[in-house]
C-alpha positions as CSV (number, residue, x, y, z in Angstrom):
1,X,-177.9,36.7,-108.5
2,X,-176.2,35.8,-112.0
3,X,-173.5,34.1,-112.0
4,X,-169.7,35.1,-113.0
5,X,-166.7,34.1,-113.9
6,X,-165.0,33.1,-110.2
7,X,-161.2,33.5,-109.7
8,X,-160.8,29.9,-108.6
9,X,-163.7,27.0,-110.1
10,X,-162.5,22.9,-109.9
11,X,-163.0,22.0,-113.2
12,X,-165.8,20.1,-114.9
13,X,-166.8,16.4,-114.3
14,X,-167.5,16.6,-118.1
15,X,-164.0,17.9,-119.2
16,X,-160.2,16.2,-119.6
17,X,-159.5,14.3,-115.8
18,X,-162.9,14.6,-115.2
19,X,-162.6,17.2,-112.7
20,X,-158.7,16.8,-111.1
21,X,-157.9,19.9,-111.7
22,X,-158.6,23.1,-111.6
23,X,-159.2,26.2,-113.2
24,X,-158.4,30.3,-112.6
25,X,-159.3,33.2,-114.5
26,X,-157.2,36.1,-113.5
27,X,-159.8,38.7,-115.6
28,X,-162.7,38.3,-118.4
29,X,-162.0,39.0,-121.9
30,X,-159.3,38.1,-124.3
31,X,-157.8,40.8,-127.0
32,X,-157.1,38.0,-129.1
33,X,-161.2,37.9,-129.2
34,X,-161.4,35.0,-132.2
35,X,-164.7,35.6,-133.7
36,X,-164.8,31.4,-132.7
37,X,-164.0,31.5,-129.3
38,X,-166.5,30.2,-127.3
39,X,-166.3,32.4,-124.6
40,X,-167.5,35.1,-125.7
41,X,-171.5,34.2,-126.3
42,X,-171.3,31.9,-122.4
43,X,-173.6,33.7,-120.2
44,X,-171.3,33.2,-117.0
45,X,-168.7,35.6,-119.8
46,X,-171.4,38.1,-120.8
47,X,-172.4,38.6,-116.9
48,X,-169.1,39.3,-115.4
49,X,-168.7,41.8,-118.8
50,X,-171.9,43.4,-117.8
51,X,-170.1,43.9,-113.7
52,X,-167.1,44.8,-114.9
53,X,-168.7,47.7,-117.2
54,X,-165.8,46.2,-120.7
55,X,-166.2,44.5,-123.6
56,X,-165.0,41.2,-124.9
57,X,-162.5,42.7,-126.4
58,X,-161.5,45.1,-123.6
59,X,-160.1,42.4,-120.8
60,X,-159.7,43.4,-117.2
61,X,-158.7,42.2,-113.8
62,X,-161.8,40.8,-112.1
63,X,-160.0,42.3,-109.0
64,X,-157.3,44.9,-108.5
65,X,-153.9,44.1,-109.2
66,X,-152.5,43.9,-105.8
67,X,-155.8,42.3,-104.6
68,X,-155.7,40.0,-107.5
69,X,-152.2,38.9,-107.2
70,X,-152.6,38.5,-102.9
71,X,-155.7,36.3,-104.3
72,X,-154.1,34.4,-106.2
73,X,-151.0,33.6,-103.6
74,X,-153.8,32.8,-100.6
75,X,-155.4,30.1,-103.1
76,X,-152.4,28.7,-104.5
77,X,-150.0,28.3,-100.8
78,X,-153.2,26.9,-99.7
79,X,-152.6,23.2,-100.2
80,X,-156.3,22.7,-102.1
81,X,-154.5,22.7,-105.6
82,X,-152.6,20.1,-107.8
83,X,-153.2,20.9,-111.1
84,X,-154.0,24.1,-112.3
85,X,-154.9,25.4,-116.3
86,X,-155.2,28.9,-117.5
87,X,-157.6,29.5,-118.3
88,X,-161.2,28.5,-119.4
89,X,-163.2,31.7,-120.6
90,X,-159.6,34.1,-121.3
91,X,-155.8,34.1,-122.5
92,X,-153.0,34.2,-119.9
93,X,-151.1,36.1,-122.3
94,X,-153.8,37.9,-123.7
95,X,-151.4,41.7,-124.6
96,X,-152.1,44.0,-122.2
97,X,-151.5,42.0,-119.8
98,X,-149.1,40.4,-121.2
99,X,-147.1,43.7,-121.8
100,X,-147.6,45.2,-118.6
101,X,-146.4,42.9,-116.7
102,X,-149.7,41.7,-115.5
103,X,-149.5,38.3,-116.8
104,X,-145.7,37.6,-115.3
105,X,-146.5,38.6,-111.9
106,X,-149.0,36.1,-112.2
107,X,-147.2,33.0,-113.5
108,X,-144.0,34.2,-110.7
109,X,-146.5,33.8,-108.1
110,X,-148.3,30.3,-109.8
111,X,-145.2,29.4,-109.7
112,X,-143.4,29.6,-106.7
113,X,-146.7,28.4,-104.9
114,X,-147.4,24.8,-103.7
115,X,-149.1,24.0,-106.9
116,X,-147.3,20.6,-108.6
117,X,-148.3,21.9,-112.3
118,X,-149.2,24.5,-113.8
119,X,-151.1,23.9,-117.4
120,X,-151.2,26.9,-119.9
121,X,-153.3,27.2,-123.2
122,X,-152.1,30.1,-125.8
123,X,-153.1,31.8,-128.6
124,X,-150.8,34.2,-127.5
125,X,-146.4,35.3,-126.6
126,X,-145.1,34.9,-123.5
127,X,-143.5,38.5,-122.6
128,X,-139.0,38.0,-122.3
129,X,-140.1,37.6,-118.1
130,X,-142.3,34.7,-118.8
131,X,-140.3,33.1,-121.0
132,X,-137.4,32.8,-118.4
133,X,-139.4,31.9,-115.0
134,X,-141.1,29.1,-117.2
135,X,-137.9,28.4,-118.2
136,X,-136.2,28.2,-115.1
137,X,-139.1,26.5,-113.0
138,X,-139.3,23.8,-116.5
139,X,-140.7,20.7,-114.4
140,X,-143.9,23.1,-112.8
141,X,-145.3,23.8,-116.4
142,X,-147.0,22.3,-119.8
143,X,-147.1,25.2,-122.7
144,X,-149.4,25.0,-125.1
145,X,-149.7,26.6,-128.2
146,X,-153.2,26.8,-130.3
147,X,-152.6,27.7,-133.6
148,X,-154.2,26.8,-136.8
149,X,-152.4,25.2,-139.4
150,X,-153.3,27.4,-143.0
151,X,-152.2,30.2,-140.6
152,X,-148.8,29.1,-142.3
153,X,-150.0,29.8,-146.4
154,X,-148.9,32.9,-148.0
155,X,-151.7,34.5,-147.9
156,X,-153.7,32.3,-145.5
157,X,-157.4,31.1,-146.2
158,X,-159.5,32.5,-143.4
159,X,-156.4,35.3,-142.0
160,X,-159.7,37.0,-140.8
161,X,-160.3,34.5,-138.4
162,X,-156.5,35.1,-137.2
163,X,-156.2,39.0,-137.3
164,X,-156.4,39.6,-133.3
165,X,-153.4,36.9,-133.4
166,X,-149.0,37.7,-133.7
167,X,-147.4,35.6,-136.7
168,X,-147.2,31.9,-136.4
169,X,-144.0,32.1,-136.8
170,X,-143.7,34.5,-133.3
171,X,-146.2,32.0,-131.9
172,X,-144.3,28.9,-132.8
173,X,-140.6,30.6,-131.9
174,X,-141.9,31.3,-128.1
175,X,-142.5,27.2,-128.0
176,X,-139.5,26.3,-129.9
177,X,-137.4,28.2,-127.2
178,X,-140.0,27.0,-123.9
179,X,-139.5,23.3,-125.6
180,X,-135.9,23.4,-126.2
181,X,-135.6,24.5,-122.6
182,X,-137.0,21.6,-121.6
183,X,-140.4,22.9,-120.6
184,X,-143.5,20.6,-121.6
185,X,-144.5,21.9,-125.6
186,X,-147.5,21.1,-127.2
187,X,-148.8,22.7,-130.5
188,X,-152.7,22.5,-130.3
189,X,-153.9,22.8,-133.3
190,X,-157.4,23.7,-132.8
191,X,-159.7,25.1,-133.8
192,X,-159.6,22.7,-136.9
193,X,-162.1,23.8,-140.3
194,X,-162.0,20.7,-141.8
195,X,-161.9,21.4,-146.0
196,X,-159.6,24.4,-145.4
197,X,-156.2,23.9,-142.1
198,X,-156.5,19.9,-143.4
199,X,-155.4,20.4,-147.0
200,X,-152.2,19.7,-148.5
201,X,-150.4,22.4,-149.3
202,X,-151.1,24.0,-145.8
203,X,-150.2,20.5,-144.1
204,X,-147.7,20.1,-145.4
205,X,-146.5,24.0,-145.3
206,X,-147.3,23.5,-141.5
207,X,-145.9,21.3,-140.5
208,X,-142.1,22.2,-142.4
209,X,-142.3,25.5,-140.0
210,X,-143.2,22.6,-136.5
211,X,-140.2,20.2,-138.0
212,X,-138.0,23.3,-138.3
213,X,-137.9,24.8,-135.0
214,X,-138.3,20.6,-133.4
215,X,-141.6,21.0,-132.1
216,X,-142.8,17.5,-132.8
217,X,-146.0,16.9,-130.1
218,X,-148.8,17.7,-132.0
219,X,-152.9,17.8,-130.6
220,X,-155.4,18.5,-133.2
221,X,-159.4,19.0,-132.2
222,X,-161.8,20.6,-134.7
223,X,-164.0,23.9,-134.6
224,X,-167.4,23.9,-132.8
225,X,-169.9,25.9,-134.0
226,X,-172.7,27.7,-131.6
227,X,-175.6,29.9,-131.9
228,X,-173.6,32.3,-130.0
229,X,-170.5,32.5,-132.6
230,X,-173.0,33.3,-135.3
231,X,-172.8,36.8,-135.4
232,X,-168.9,37.1,-134.7
233,X,-168.4,34.4,-137.6
234,X,-170.8,36.4,-140.4
235,X,-168.9,38.8,-140.0
236,X,-165.4,37.8,-140.8
237,X,-166.4,36.1,-143.6
238,X,-167.5,36.2,-146.5
239,X,-170.4,34.1,-146.5
240,X,-170.5,31.7,-149.2
241,X,-167.1,30.7,-148.1
242,X,-169.2,30.2,-144.1
243,X,-171.9,28.7,-146.4
244,X,-169.5,26.3,-147.8
245,X,-167.4,25.4,-144.1
246,X,-170.7,24.7,-142.1
247,X,-172.2,22.2,-144.9
248,X,-170.2,19.8,-143.1
249,X,-171.6,20.3,-140.3
250,X,-175.0,18.5,-138.9
251,X,-178.0,21.0,-137.8
252,X,-180.7,18.6,-136.8
253,X,-179.1,18.0,-133.7
254,X,-177.2,19.9,-130.6
255,X,-175.4,18.8,-128.4
256,X,-174.3,20.4,-124.8
257,X,-169.9,19.5,-124.3
258,X,-170.6,19.9,-120.4
259,X,-174.4,18.3,-119.3
260,X,-176.9,20.3,-118.4
261,X,-175.9,23.8,-119.6
262,X,-177.6,24.7,-122.4
263,X,-175.3,27.9,-123.4
264,X,-172.2,25.0,-124.4
265,X,-174.8,23.3,-126.6
266,X,-172.7,22.8,-130.2
267,X,-173.3,21.4,-133.3
268,X,-170.3,19.0,-134.9
269,X,-168.8,17.9,-137.8
270,X,-170.7,15.0,-139.7
271,X,-169.0,11.8,-139.1
272,X,-168.2,11.2,-143.1
273,X,-166.3,15.1,-142.5
274,X,-164.4,14.5,-139.3
275,X,-163.5,11.1,-140.3
276,X,-161.9,11.9,-143.4
277,X,-160.2,14.9,-142.7
278,X,-158.9,13.4,-139.0
279,X,-157.7,11.1,-141.1
280,X,-156.0,12.9,-143.5
281,X,-154.0,14.8,-140.5
282,X,-153.3,11.5,-138.7
283,X,-151.3,9.8,-141.9
284,X,-149.8,13.4,-142.3
285,X,-149.0,13.3,-138.2
286,X,-148.1,9.6,-138.4
287,X,-145.7,9.4,-141.2
288,X,-143.6,12.9,-140.5
289,X,-142.7,10.9,-137.1
290,X,-145.3,13.4,-134.2
291,X,-145.8,12.4,-130.7
292,X,-150.1,13.0,-131.5
293,X,-153.5,12.5,-130.1
294,X,-156.9,14.1,-131.3
295,X,-159.3,15.3,-129.3
296,X,-162.5,13.8,-128.8
297,X,-161.7,11.0,-130.7
298,X,-164.4,8.2,-129.2
299,X,-166.8,10.2,-130.7
300,X,-166.0,9.5,-133.9
301,X,-167.6,6.2,-135.7
302,X,-165.6,4.2,-137.7
303,X,-161.9,5.3,-137.4
304,X,-159.9,2.6,-136.7
305,X,-156.6,4.6,-135.1
306,X,-155.0,1.4,-134.1
307,X,-153.3,1.7,-136.9
308,X,-151.4,4.0,-136.0
309,X,-148.6,3.4,-133.8
310,X,-149.8,4.8,-130.4
311,X,-153.4,5.6,-129.4
312,X,-154.9,8.3,-130.4
313,X,-157.7,9.1,-128.0
314,X,-157.0,12.1,-125.6
315,X,-157.3,11.2,-122.3
316,X,-156.3,15.0,-121.0
317,X,-151.9,13.4,-120.4
318,X,-150.8,13.6,-123.6
319,X,-150.4,17.7,-122.6
320,X,-150.1,17.8,-119.0
């Protein structure tokens, strides 16, 4: 039998905190349907989409709503889960379920459970009920809005990559509201596209938006390429622009994000490209007084992170 998505799963050992947390996947698929999303080509996702007779951009719950909420409550109250991340393969605030109240029902069940910490990373916007809930249980939630800096420009140079997303200003406004209420809030620049998202124009416009909203915590990570995402990327952007971006990547070999899982294999930026971009971003963030970390900095050779106020290497706790 082919492997399919489980409602709850232990965090893989190759990721942050070395497995000391759980993931929850209440549904399969995501309406944001970003072309660079790694989930859309993962075998476990494709198997589940096939089982549920749907497509990635038409998410469906893993179980009927009543059963889904019952299963979540039972597991969340079992005492087995301390830290829960939402989610690995989808977005808790994918528009349909944020709109019909299911997202709220899910996080309400979690907020009222024995789980100590709930970490949300989203490219969406929470509905009003969900915002109020996170404000009420501010000590339980960590909220991370995933954005790209060049989206602050008008026109945005890679607008087609974000065509399934709401306006950047609206997404940052939601993050600012939660931050002001005392929810630990981090802006995740993900995925950064070197040479575009790190332009002086993009950096200045974007960081000005953050400062205006008093959003001072930032982490950033870079776009990875994989064979599974290429059809969507080719459809989303002009061939010459994609070729220009890919020129900074090392396609001579692949690395698996998770050991033993071939469909996590990807190609990363060449060391000189990521080093130059990361230094530019770090200098901009540091000079403006932001708190920040860079994901996977340990793999960048020659980067002198000691010149900044704090160690930039993310150990998974910065945003949690």
